[in-house]
Phi, psi and omega in degrees: 000117179230123170282132178237129186234156173271120195255112179305329183286328177270344185058038183198161166294121183239153170282136187271116180246096183301142174305311182242121177320122168091002187229141178228130176246128181237132169241120181246129174293118184267212189291140154264115193259067179257355175202167172298154179284141161262180191289337175291321181293316183296335187299315178311297180309323185288312178305309180290334176298309180298323177295317177298317178302314188289324176296316180298322180295321180285008172094004187274146164271119186254131167251116190239117187246122174237108191283168171238122176271099191242021165217126191191159181301318184286328172302311190291334182283317172301322175302316180293319180294329183267349178061048181233158179289146184298322180299325186292319179300307179302313180292324176303313180278335170301316182293326180292323176295316179299323171302319184288315179300316182285331172301320181268016171075020178282141174294144179290146178288163174298318178224145177222069185291141172266143183302319184296342181270011181226033178298312181303319173301324181286322173306314184301310184299308182307311181308311182299316182291324176300315181297327180277353182084015182265343183221164182206158172259142181207115175063029178085350176266152174244120185249148170272132179266104190291338174284350185270358185242122178294135179088006175306134180081012185287336181284311179277349181050052167262170180261126181303327180291346175261004188292138170237088180286139180294143182217136182253164179304137184088007175274080183250157179092010182292137169293324186217131180305343181269359172289151183246163176271128164269324177228138181246133185299149181302143175237150179300136181074004184258148175301149183203158179228156178283134173222171173296350188242018181100170178290140177184207179220163180282155168275157187302312188296314180316316187306308185294320182299313185294322181282326177298316181297316177296319192269324186246347179089193195281347176204139182218179192279297193227137170247126178233176173161181177288158188285348179277359180263358188295315168230133007266353193286315176283339175293317180292326177302306181309312182304314184292317186290310183305309177306327177283343181106009171273146178280334173071214193278144180263339179228139177237123177242135183230130177268155179268173187274164166267129183245165165226128186051035178084000187248155174297131179296125183202147179297327188292334182269354180068025181238030183282149176237102189295140181295322179300327177270326181301313183291349172276344182254335181235143174298133180307322179295327172292320173297315180299314179301310184299316188272334189259350186272327177287160181301140181306332181271358185257132182289146174247118181268111182294131173200154179293323179296318177300321178293325176300317183290315176300324179296316181298319182291326176291321179298326173300319177291320179298315183305316182296316185297315185296314178303315184294316182302319175304313181298314185280344177075021178169196183285148171240122187283145171304153174296148183287338179232146169284160168301149186299322179294327177293310181297327172297320177285323179289330175286340179269082182051044175054056185285079180295317177304318182287323177294321175297325175301321178298312177311302179307315181292326179286323177303310184295321177295327176289324171301320179293317181289334171291321179301326176266014177055038183257081186300321178299319177290317174300319181289323177299316176294325176297315182296323171296317171306306179302323179292321178292309181298327172305309181299324180279357183071028190239012186274114185285346172266009177278152183302327184297334175254359182270002179096004173298145179082219187250047190246039185307305183301311179293328178298322181298324178294315179297314183285326178294321175297312183290319176299325179296326179292306184308313182295327179300314170305315179298311187294326178292326175297309183305314183295336174265012180060037171263081191286333183294311182297309180307315179295318184297318176293323176288324181292320181299321176293319178296322174298335177275001183092019181247138179253124187255126175245124175276127181230164176309326186272001181113174182288148169222157182234153175229162173280134174244194183267141179256000000 
């Protein structure tokens, strides 16, 4: 078994060899919490959640770090516009991101450090870079000297002479316009911290280099994020870490965007679709299916029609699962192993579309078994489907989707869909005057704590006592 991953730095798929056998260390650039998340933001977390789940299925012990950027120019601007503390803006939106991750079934990270909690580590890294000749102070700012580091721009493969480095107001005293700020001098009314070079606040790039070093050490396995972070953010992270003496990440993975009308989904374009609103209109498990099943390096063009197609495709899987559960007369546990074709697809750069094709093929085989009244084969296929969906975080029979914890609103949608499938079977039995089967289905639902009432508009259910 060899997992192969597309490494952005090598521009090719490489065999994955962990630093430490049986262990995987991952750093993912998380949210900048200036506003609530749209589905484009959540896609990155979801893609890397699937990667993490696959590593764990393959027996690896995964350390997964996803940071929170809670100090940033945009956060400060929002605080000023709304006349609220900058930290209140950040914390409110950090909770919104975590709500979104939970709603779509993402496992919590091993560590989720906030940038503002790691200023001492940033100061230490800047001190080391200045001592090594890679950074300098000017007007209270601390800059990285991009010409001092051999190999700068190796990730994005740009030419230094053609470089246009983003620059913010107040970044004065640069020796070269292409140098980037690691620390920004204090401005009136802005949050600030004391350093040997004066009061100020951290630059975006420095935060991740310092936090990755603290939680994963001088070298780790995988660094991930969206393709829009390759430059300048990831390029400058590498420069700081290498200049400090770290080997840093050995593999770089980047997920593609969710687009609308061919443009990246972003708040600045006014085309964002907030997760908090989407989960009111669509079942969260369907949103996970929609966002998680395309290949992570493929763009997703958002549309209502595409979501409807995802909903229908997932309903076919759920319908099969429910019919087998009814046939088996109870729960069917997931198989111990996924089918070989599914594993082969996932090992090949997390080929979820090819893996999902195996799921649908297995569902068709299971439906054929049901049609042939082959209970044993149908149950075996369901066990395989549950194993595969479990790896993808999409098993509707798993406790995370079955209402354990505080997911009451999500639970109602899941139960309504599943009960609807069962009631369709009951109505079909009634239509053919198979009263025994219809009554048996009703009784089984009653035993599950559901009360079924036949009305002129059709059957409806309510929760009863168990």
